[in-house]
ROKE-541970 format. One record per residue (C-alpha): residue number from 1; x, y, z. Coordinates in nm, 4 decimals. Layout:
REM residues N
NUM | X | Y | Z .
...
***
This chain:
REM residues 401
1 | -0.0006 | 0.0050 | -0.0019 .
2 | 0.1268 | 0.3598 | -0.0696 .
3 | -0.0005 | 0.7101 | -0.1076 .
4 | -0.0030 | 0.8416 | -0.4604 .
5 | -0.0892 | 1.2349 | -0.4156 .
6 | -0.2478 | 1.3051 | -0.7203 .
7 | -0.3548 | 0.9604 | -0.8996 .
8 | -0.3630 | 0.9906 | -1.3000 .
9 | -0.5082 | 0.6826 | -1.4931 .
10 | -0.3635 | 0.7144 | -1.8286 .
11 | -0.0453 | 0.7801 | -1.9702 .
12 | -0.1332 | 0.8999 | -2.2982 .
13 | -0.0436 | 1.2923 | -2.4484 .
14 | -0.3179 | 1.4441 | -2.2014 .
15 | -0.2435 | 1.2366 | -1.9153 .
16 | 0.1602 | 1.2504 | -1.9387 .
17 | 0.1216 | 1.6392 | -1.9908 .
18 | -0.0869 | 1.6742 | -1.6623 .
19 | 0.1826 | 1.4581 | -1.4929 .
20 | 0.4346 | 1.6872 | -1.5934 .
21 | 0.2571 | 2.0082 | -1.5217 .
22 | 0.1813 | 1.9142 | -1.1891 .
23 | 0.5538 | 1.7936 | -1.1353 .
24 | 0.6635 | 2.1345 | -1.2512 .
25 | 0.4293 | 2.3069 | -0.9685 .
26 | 0.5972 | 2.0691 | -0.6920 .
27 | 0.2850 | 1.8758 | -0.6877 .
28 | 0.3664 | 1.4685 | -0.6112 .
29 | 0.1787 | 1.2554 | -0.8311 .
30 | 0.1643 | 0.9110 | -0.9743 .
31 | 0.1260 | 0.7951 | -1.3331 .
32 | -0.0357 | 0.4931 | -1.4387 .
33 | 0.0585 | 0.3910 | -1.8187 .
34 | -0.1186 | 0.1134 | -2.0041 .
35 | 0.2037 | 0.0546 | -2.2206 .
36 | 0.5545 | 0.0441 | -2.1352 .
37 | 0.7344 | 0.4051 | -2.1547 .
38 | 0.8316 | 0.3749 | -2.5350 .
39 | 0.6829 | 0.6080 | -2.8086 .
40 | 0.6501 | 0.3557 | -3.0292 .
41 | 0.4554 | 0.1117 | -2.7593 .
42 | 0.2194 | 0.4035 | -2.6785 .
43 | -0.1274 | 0.3568 | -2.8660 .
44 | -0.1657 | 0.7313 | -2.8521 .
45 | 0.1836 | 0.7960 | -3.0206 .
46 | 0.0414 | 0.6979 | -3.3326 .
47 | 0.0913 | 0.8163 | -3.6844 .
48 | -0.1419 | 1.1248 | -3.6578 .
49 | -0.0199 | 1.4556 | -3.7640 .
50 | -0.1121 | 1.7103 | -3.4817 .
51 | -0.2282 | 2.0588 | -3.5426 .
52 | -0.1164 | 2.2338 | -3.2244 .
53 | -0.2813 | 2.5401 | -3.1327 .
54 | -0.0629 | 2.8531 | -3.0323 .
55 | -0.2124 | 2.8332 | -2.6873 .
56 | -0.1127 | 2.4710 | -2.7193 .
57 | 0.2433 | 2.5688 | -2.7894 .
58 | 0.2597 | 2.8118 | -2.5451 .
59 | 0.1372 | 2.5746 | -2.2546 .
60 | 0.3815 | 2.2938 | -2.3893 .
61 | 0.6784 | 2.5504 | -2.3743 .
62 | 0.5630 | 2.6315 | -2.0060 .
63 | 0.5929 | 2.3004 | -1.8803 .
64 | 0.9146 | 2.2174 | -2.1077 .
65 | 0.8300 | 1.9977 | -2.3559 .
66 | 0.8275 | 2.1955 | -2.6309 .
67 | 1.2017 | 2.2297 | -2.6302 .
68 | 1.2149 | 1.8636 | -2.7095 .
69 | 0.9644 | 1.9169 | -2.9843 .
70 | 0.9917 | 2.2222 | -3.1677 .
71 | 1.2844 | 2.1449 | -3.4379 .
72 | 1.0521 | 1.8841 | -3.5880 .
73 | 0.7274 | 2.1240 | -3.5969 .
74 | 0.6134 | 2.2941 | -3.8816 .
75 | 0.4614 | 2.6602 | -3.8441 .
76 | 0.1062 | 2.7268 | -3.9737 .
77 | 0.1095 | 3.1094 | -4.1131 .
78 | -0.2047 | 3.0673 | -4.3045 .
79 | -0.5392 | 2.8953 | -4.3050 .
80 | -0.7581 | 2.8437 | -4.5646 .
81 | -1.1083 | 2.7260 | -4.5595 .
82 | -1.3647 | 2.6317 | -4.8280 .
83 | -1.6388 | 2.3935 | -4.9546 .
84 | -1.6269 | 2.1961 | -5.2807 .
85 | -1.8896 | 2.3638 | -5.5256 .
86 | -1.9162 | 2.6787 | -5.3550 .
87 | -1.7615 | 3.0348 | -5.3951 .
88 | -1.6916 | 3.1574 | -5.0475 .
89 | -1.3590 | 3.1230 | -4.8748 .
90 | -1.1937 | 3.2290 | -4.5494 .
91 | -0.8162 | 3.3071 | -4.5027 .
92 | -0.6960 | 3.3794 | -4.1776 .
93 | -0.3008 | 3.5099 | -4.2066 .
94 | -0.0831 | 3.5489 | -3.9005 .
95 | 0.0771 | 3.8636 | -3.9938 .
96 | -0.2547 | 4.0235 | -3.9758 .
97 | -0.2919 | 3.8532 | -3.6432 .
98 | -0.0180 | 4.0287 | -3.5042 .
99 | 0.1783 | 3.6484 | -3.4597 .
100 | 0.4591 | 3.4560 | -3.6076 .
101 | 0.2266 | 3.1454 | -3.6571 .
102 | -0.1147 | 3.0437 | -3.5367 .
103 | -0.0268 | 2.7327 | -3.4456 .
104 | 0.2315 | 2.4474 | -3.5315 .
105 | 0.1827 | 2.0873 | -3.6918 .
106 | 0.3808 | 1.8031 | -3.5150 .
107 | 0.3519 | 1.4259 | -3.5661 .
108 | 0.2028 | 1.2722 | -3.2869 .
109 | 0.5169 | 1.0527 | -3.2410 .
110 | 0.7232 | 1.3240 | -3.2229 .
111 | 0.5233 | 1.4859 | -2.9329 .
112 | 0.4910 | 1.1552 | -2.7637 .
113 | 0.8817 | 1.1544 | -2.7782 .
114 | 0.9218 | 1.4610 | -2.6244 .
115 | 0.6849 | 1.3926 | -2.3542 .
116 | 0.8883 | 1.0781 | -2.2806 .
117 | 1.1897 | 1.2600 | -2.2378 .
118 | 1.0632 | 1.5404 | -2.0349 .
119 | 0.8873 | 1.2696 | -1.7985 .
120 | 1.2210 | 1.1117 | -1.7379 .
121 | 1.3005 | 1.4771 | -1.5997 .
122 | 1.0247 | 1.4799 | -1.3432 .
123 | 1.1640 | 1.4515 | -0.9708 .
124 | 0.8297 | 1.4121 | -0.7811 .
125 | 0.6431 | 1.1853 | -1.0215 .
126 | 0.5953 | 0.8210 | -0.9851 .
127 | 0.5551 | 0.6132 | -1.2937 .
128 | 0.3645 | 0.2945 | -1.3193 .
129 | 0.4211 | 0.1024 | -1.6643 .
130 | 0.2902 | -0.1093 | -1.7938 .
131 | -0.0115 | -0.1256 | -1.5341 .
132 | -0.3609 | -0.0923 | -1.5429 .
133 | -0.6455 | -0.0171 | -1.2786 .
134 | -0.8342 | -0.3051 | -1.2066 .
135 | -1.0796 | -0.1483 | -0.8778 .
136 | -1.1724 | 0.1406 | -0.7132 .
137 | -1.2810 | 0.1602 | -0.3729 .
138 | -1.4034 | 0.4774 | -0.2054 .
139 | -1.2294 | 0.6339 | 0.1206 .
140 | -1.3036 | 0.8863 | 0.3346 .
141 | -1.0902 | 1.1777 | 0.1943 .
142 | -1.0098 | 0.9983 | -0.1212 .
143 | -1.0020 | 0.6722 | -0.3201 .
144 | -0.8437 | 0.3280 | -0.2951 .
145 | -0.7110 | 0.2178 | -0.6413 .
146 | -0.5700 | -0.1284 | -0.7326 .
147 | -0.3272 | -0.1423 | -0.9555 .
148 | -0.2200 | -0.4571 | -1.1538 .
149 | 0.1356 | -0.4093 | -1.2376 .
150 | 0.4323 | -0.6010 | -1.3751 .
151 | 0.5936 | -0.6330 | -1.0028 .
152 | 0.2447 | -0.7579 | -0.8817 .
153 | -0.0909 | -0.5791 | -0.7491 .
154 | -0.0588 | -0.2670 | -0.5409 .
155 | -0.3200 | -0.0843 | -0.3488 .
156 | -0.2321 | 0.3135 | -0.4028 .
157 | -0.4994 | 0.5794 | -0.1733 .
158 | -0.5216 | 0.9078 | -0.3384 .
159 | -0.6989 | 1.2330 | -0.2262 .
160 | -0.7553 | 1.3186 | -0.6086 .
161 | -0.8316 | 1.0612 | -0.9046 .
162 | -0.7844 | 1.1896 | -1.2496 .
163 | -0.9221 | 0.9637 | -1.5328 .
164 | -0.6917 | 1.0151 | -1.8343 .
165 | -0.8012 | 0.7071 | -1.9980 .
166 | -0.9286 | 0.7871 | -2.3198 .
167 | -1.2728 | 0.7638 | -2.4933 .
168 | -1.3439 | 0.4186 | -2.3405 .
169 | -1.2670 | 0.5475 | -1.9818 .
170 | -1.2708 | 0.2643 | -1.7013 .
171 | -1.2407 | 0.5713 | -1.4345 .
172 | -1.5553 | 0.7232 | -1.5959 .
173 | -1.7380 | 0.3973 | -1.5602 .
174 | -1.6292 | 0.3335 | -1.2464 .
175 | -1.7365 | 0.6757 | -1.1144 .
176 | -2.0903 | 0.6157 | -1.2551 .
177 | -2.0630 | 0.8860 | -1.4884 .
178 | -2.2832 | 0.8541 | -1.8046 .
179 | -2.1655 | 0.9415 | -2.1236 .
180 | -2.3447 | 1.0875 | -2.4479 .
181 | -2.2413 | 0.9344 | -2.7619 .
182 | -2.2912 | 1.0152 | -3.1454 .
183 | -2.1826 | 0.8141 | -3.4410 .
184 | -2.0954 | 1.0140 | -3.7275 .
185 | -2.0920 | 0.7095 | -3.9451 .
186 | -1.7798 | 0.8541 | -4.0991 .
187 | -1.4056 | 0.7060 | -4.1160 .
188 | -1.1078 | 0.9385 | -4.0951 .
189 | -0.7674 | 0.8221 | -4.3063 .
190 | -0.4583 | 1.0130 | -4.2116 .
191 | -0.1446 | 1.0042 | -4.3977 .
192 | 0.1243 | 1.2304 | -4.5355 .
193 | 0.1878 | 1.3017 | -4.9270 .
194 | 0.3849 | 1.5318 | -5.1187 .
195 | 0.2028 | 1.8202 | -5.2731 .
196 | 0.3901 | 1.9556 | -5.6335 .
197 | 0.3772 | 2.3314 | -5.5021 .
198 | 0.4985 | 2.4315 | -5.1808 .
199 | 0.2821 | 2.4622 | -4.9113 .
200 | 0.4302 | 2.7563 | -4.7931 .
201 | 0.3094 | 2.6913 | -4.4601 .
202 | -0.0380 | 2.7064 | -4.5286 .
203 | -0.2964 | 2.4573 | -4.3893 .
204 | -0.6108 | 2.3905 | -4.5792 .
205 | -0.9643 | 2.2613 | -4.4564 .
206 | -1.2096 | 2.1851 | -4.7197 .
207 | -1.5581 | 2.0677 | -4.6656 .
208 | -1.7941 | 1.8460 | -4.9028 .
209 | -2.1018 | 1.6560 | -4.8757 .
210 | -1.8859 | 1.3184 | -4.8081 .
211 | -1.7053 | 1.5163 | -4.4901 .
212 | -1.3851 | 1.7064 | -4.4288 .
213 | -1.0374 | 1.6964 | -4.5967 .
214 | -0.7367 | 1.8994 | -4.4599 .
215 | -0.3889 | 1.9289 | -4.5502 .
216 | -0.1335 | 2.0447 | -4.2917 .
217 | 0.1853 | 2.1542 | -4.3820 .
218 | 0.5025 | 1.9393 | -4.2650 .
219 | 0.8603 | 1.9582 | -4.3001 .
220 | 1.0676 | 1.8742 | -4.6124 .
221 | 0.7402 | 2.0175 | -4.8341 .
222 | 0.5269 | 1.7331 | -4.7131 .
223 | 0.1624 | 1.7571 | -4.6090 .
224 | -0.0334 | 1.5622 | -4.3490 .
225 | -0.3390 | 1.4608 | -4.5216 .
226 | -0.6658 | 1.3982 | -4.3089 .
227 | -0.9370 | 1.2404 | -4.5474 .
228 | -1.2883 | 1.1628 | -4.4116 .
229 | -1.5452 | 0.9210 | -4.6092 .
230 | -1.8836 | 0.7928 | -4.5379 .
231 | -1.8117 | 0.4733 | -4.3108 .
232 | -2.0172 | 0.2284 | -4.5467 .
233 | -1.7215 | 0.3227 | -4.8097 .
234 | -1.4206 | 0.2959 | -4.5545 .
235 | -1.3502 | -0.0700 | -4.6663 .
236 | -1.3491 | 0.0466 | -5.0167 .
237 | -1.1021 | 0.3056 | -4.9316 .
238 | -0.8687 | 0.1111 | -4.7597 .
239 | -0.8592 | -0.1398 | -5.0450 .
240 | -0.7447 | 0.1240 | -5.2966 .
241 | -0.3962 | 0.1205 | -5.4273 .
242 | -0.1794 | 0.4392 | -5.3898 .
243 | -0.2588 | 0.5616 | -5.6912 .
244 | -0.6399 | 0.4813 | -5.6265 .
245 | -0.6036 | 0.6607 | -5.2920 .
246 | -0.4104 | 0.9579 | -5.4176 .
247 | -0.6677 | 0.9980 | -5.7169 .
248 | -0.9464 | 1.0077 | -5.4815 .
249 | -0.8093 | 1.2805 | -5.2337 .
250 | -0.6994 | 1.4731 | -5.5344 .
251 | -1.0732 | 1.4843 | -5.6473 .
252 | -1.1819 | 1.5721 | -5.2936 .
253 | -0.9213 | 1.8459 | -5.2301 .
254 | -0.8631 | 2.0082 | -5.5619 .
255 | -0.5732 | 2.1468 | -5.7382 .
256 | -0.4391 | 2.4460 | -5.5146 .
257 | -0.1255 | 2.2437 | -5.4507 .
258 | -0.1046 | 2.1048 | -5.7698 .
259 | -0.0824 | 1.7051 | -5.8190 .
260 | -0.0467 | 1.4867 | -5.4787 .
261 | 0.1977 | 1.1981 | -5.4691 .
262 | 0.4101 | 0.9798 | -5.2632 .
263 | 0.1314 | 0.8565 | -5.0171 .
264 | 0.2733 | 0.7090 | -4.6776 .
265 | 0.1061 | 0.4437 | -4.4963 .
266 | -0.2639 | 0.5239 | -4.4230 .
267 | -0.4130 | 0.4649 | -4.0857 .
268 | -0.8198 | 0.4891 | -4.0318 .
269 | -1.0228 | 0.5825 | -3.7514 .
270 | -1.3735 | 0.5527 | -3.6806 .
271 | -1.5142 | 0.8918 | -3.5847 .
272 | -1.7655 | 0.9299 | -3.2887 .
273 | -1.8270 | 1.2004 | -3.0345 .
274 | -1.8406 | 1.0787 | -2.6967 .
275 | -1.9052 | 1.3438 | -2.3888 .
276 | -1.9180 | 1.2783 | -2.0486 .
277 | -2.2112 | 1.4107 | -1.8558 .
278 | -2.0330 | 1.5710 | -1.5992 .
279 | -1.6425 | 1.6189 | -1.5579 .
280 | -1.5975 | 1.5739 | -1.1788 .
281 | -1.7021 | 1.3053 | -0.9001 .
282 | -1.6221 | 1.2580 | -0.5703 .
283 | -1.2552 | 1.3565 | -0.5194 .
284 | -1.2179 | 1.2793 | -0.9052 .
285 | -1.1893 | 1.4343 | -1.2170 .
286 | -1.2097 | 1.3574 | -1.5895 .
287 | -0.9755 | 1.4933 | -1.8733 .
288 | -0.9040 | 1.4894 | -2.2326 .
289 | -1.0865 | 1.1964 | -2.4462 .
290 | -1.2284 | 1.0628 | -2.1118 .
291 | -1.4031 | 1.3913 | -2.0670 .
292 | -1.4877 | 1.4621 | -2.4364 .
293 | -1.3965 | 1.3114 | -2.7575 .
294 | -1.4903 | 1.5605 | -3.0263 .
295 | -1.4954 | 1.5224 | -3.4044 .
296 | -1.1389 | 1.5841 | -3.5854 .
297 | -1.2917 | 1.8928 | -3.7725 .
298 | -1.0966 | 2.1763 | -3.6577 .
299 | -0.8014 | 1.9765 | -3.4993 .
300 | -0.9136 | 2.0449 | -3.1524 .
301 | -0.9210 | 1.7181 | -2.9712 .
302 | -0.5389 | 1.7578 | -2.7877 .
303 | -0.5716 | 2.1279 | -2.7668 .
304 | -0.8744 | 2.1168 | -2.5622 .
305 | -0.7613 | 1.8111 | -2.3430 .
306 | -0.4147 | 1.9826 | -2.2742 .
307 | -0.6158 | 2.3105 | -2.1685 .
308 | -0.8134 | 2.0566 | -1.8937 .
309 | -0.4349 | 1.9325 | -1.7892 .
310 | -0.3249 | 2.2753 | -1.7233 .
311 | -0.6213 | 2.4504 | -1.5923 .
312 | -0.6637 | 2.1226 | -1.3282 .
313 | -0.2548 | 2.1671 | -1.2577 .
314 | -0.3107 | 2.5433 | -1.1980 .
315 | -0.5827 | 2.4713 | -0.9576 .
316 | -0.4281 | 2.1991 | -0.7301 .
317 | -0.0807 | 2.3798 | -0.7391 .
318 | -0.2650 | 2.6434 | -0.5152 .
319 | -0.4462 | 2.4085 | -0.2747 .
320 | -0.4019 | 2.2568 | 0.0383 .
321 | -0.6217 | 1.9482 | -0.0504 .
322 | -0.6193 | 1.8398 | -0.4289 .
323 | -0.9478 | 1.6914 | -0.4377 .
324 | -1.1656 | 1.9533 | -0.2473 .
325 | -1.5096 | 1.9920 | -0.3671 .
326 | -1.4925 | 2.3462 | -0.4178 .
327 | -1.1745 | 2.3085 | -0.5939 .
328 | -1.3356 | 2.0528 | -0.8412 .
329 | -1.6481 | 2.2566 | -0.8933 .
330 | -1.4325 | 2.5658 | -0.9958 .
331 | -1.2255 | 2.3125 | -1.2336 .
332 | -1.5555 | 2.2374 | -1.3906 .
333 | -1.6830 | 2.5886 | -1.3984 .
334 | -1.3681 | 2.7186 | -1.5599 .
335 | -1.3332 | 2.4629 | -1.8312 .
336 | -1.7418 | 2.4312 | -1.9250 .
337 | -1.7380 | 2.7209 | -2.1374 .
338 | -1.4090 | 2.6367 | -2.3514 .
339 | -1.5550 | 2.2581 | -2.3361 .
340 | -1.8984 | 2.3259 | -2.4550 .
341 | -1.7983 | 2.6030 | -2.7123 .
342 | -1.5514 | 2.3707 | -2.9018 .
343 | -1.7684 | 2.0742 | -2.8884 .
344 | -2.0672 | 2.3069 | -3.0433 .
345 | -1.8240 | 2.4460 | -3.2983 .
346 | -1.6954 | 2.0772 | -3.4048 .
347 | -2.0658 | 1.9445 | -3.4403 .
348 | -2.2028 | 2.2146 | -3.5932 .
349 | -1.9205 | 2.2475 | -3.8779 .
350 | -1.9737 | 1.8994 | -3.9531 .
351 | -2.3612 | 1.9147 | -3.9343 .
352 | -2.3868 | 2.2257 | -4.1542 .
353 | -2.0812 | 2.2577 | -4.3641 .
354 | -2.0789 | 1.8932 | -4.4990 .
355 | -2.4841 | 1.8841 | -4.5174 .
356 | -2.5672 | 1.7563 | -4.8528 .
357 | -2.8432 | 2.0852 | -4.9048 .
358 | -2.8061 | 2.2767 | -5.2210 .
359 | -3.0143 | 2.5726 | -5.0422 .
360 | -2.7717 | 2.5777 | -4.7987 .
361 | -2.4925 | 2.6843 | -5.0320 .
362 | -2.5184 | 3.0460 | -5.0696 .
363 | -2.5601 | 3.0850 | -4.6864 .
364 | -2.2213 | 2.8897 | -4.6301 .
365 | -2.0612 | 3.1054 | -4.8859 .
366 | -2.1691 | 3.4093 | -4.7544 .
367 | -2.0570 | 3.2845 | -4.3944 .
368 | -1.6839 | 3.2137 | -4.5009 .
369 | -1.6757 | 3.5581 | -4.6915 .
370 | -1.7946 | 3.7428 | -4.3901 .
371 | -1.5279 | 3.5729 | -4.1716 .
372 | -1.3005 | 3.6547 | -4.4605 .
373 | -1.3398 | 3.9972 | -4.5292 .
374 | -1.4833 | 4.1618 | -4.1759 .
375 | -1.1595 | 4.2164 | -3.9427 .
376 | -1.3893 | 4.1806 | -3.6002 .
377 | -1.5131 | 3.8492 | -3.6933 .
378 | -1.2001 | 3.7236 | -3.8437 .
379 | -1.0345 | 3.8169 | -3.5373 .
380 | -1.2722 | 3.6293 | -3.2745 .
381 | -1.2602 | 3.3268 | -3.5069 .
382 | -0.8912 | 3.3413 | -3.5460 .
383 | -0.8457 | 3.3703 | -3.1453 .
384 | -1.0761 | 3.0921 | -3.0865 .
385 | -0.9075 | 2.8650 | -3.3285 .
386 | -0.5501 | 2.9707 | -3.1430 .
387 | -0.7070 | 2.8254 | -2.8267 .
388 | -0.7832 | 3.1505 | -2.6534 .
389 | -1.1676 | 3.0849 | -2.5365 .
390 | -1.3341 | 3.1209 | -2.2041 .
391 | -1.0938 | 3.1390 | -1.8995 .
392 | -0.7823 | 2.9537 | -2.0066 .
393 | -0.4890 | 2.8231 | -1.8068 .
394 | -0.2009 | 3.0828 | -1.7317 .
395 | 0.0400 | 2.8756 | -1.8953 .
396 | -0.0976 | 2.9247 | -2.2264 .
397 | -0.1009 | 3.3032 | -2.1903 .
398 | 0.2397 | 3.3785 | -2.1743 .
399 | 0.2728 | 3.4542 | -2.5303 .
400 | -0.0750 | 3.6066 | -2.5592 .
401 | -0.1365 | 3.8031 | -2.8853 .
***
């Protein structure tokens, strides 16, 4: 039996970030990771290319992670949003917003490696890996967790339990917190491609009846391709050879970057929206995908989860009791506007921008033109896209534009 300080279940991108933030704030914690601490073994550290909002990079810099990843990141200085077959488009430019970059792209594996290097520098953190949570028992003033570890089972008492264990969260289920689920009946394919023309640090988001497609700027003139297809077409798309897949992507994206070529290994992901009905329980809190899994449109998932982690670390660092009800209520109050705004945005974009309804076409185009031509509207859109929404954690405000 041992005491954990804050007990974090889940060592993915958000759980690891929370553990690092707590350590940096001088708070003792224990991190329970399903996989051994190797980037290539972590299920979260896959082949996706992450679009990191400006606020996210500020936060990663504040907790000492970004220095391990910056050399492999690519700045996003321009964003272009459009819809196939319609006349409107919106363009956001970093220089016009008074910043050097709106965000950065980084392969998920590279962020995973940076987090692991930073975890190795932590001095107040205990890491159990590979290990899993097998049972929970409420105690006066906290929880007793049964952990299955390579060295055998152990019991850990904690005043604050954090569920950072993903969409199918065991912690959420054990706390008796329900989740609202929505199946978009879409499948996401991600890979890298090489465009004929230089991407010039521009990210593209293009909507269509079949779903969104995005191209994200990467190093060496490559782009990260994110292609959404209807779920009942996923097997056929997965069976395409490279030439057939590129032809499909070209048809969906268009020719703004010339001919696309050299697709990398493709990875499919079914798309679901899962939202916990509450963020907190008795001396327990959910963060990241355990709290909300959003549609990948707009690339908000990890960005939202990191703001969860940094807000919680900020509140815990200033408290005598990390699991006090008032603290957790304050956490929920601070995170709710950002969470609901981001989920509403991502869900609404999918439903409206990709809805096959010709009568909506002129309205959608006019909305994009308004975002493109009206500076106050563009400014508000850009700030939300950069991650400055609601009451963000102080760590992300160090370079607030």
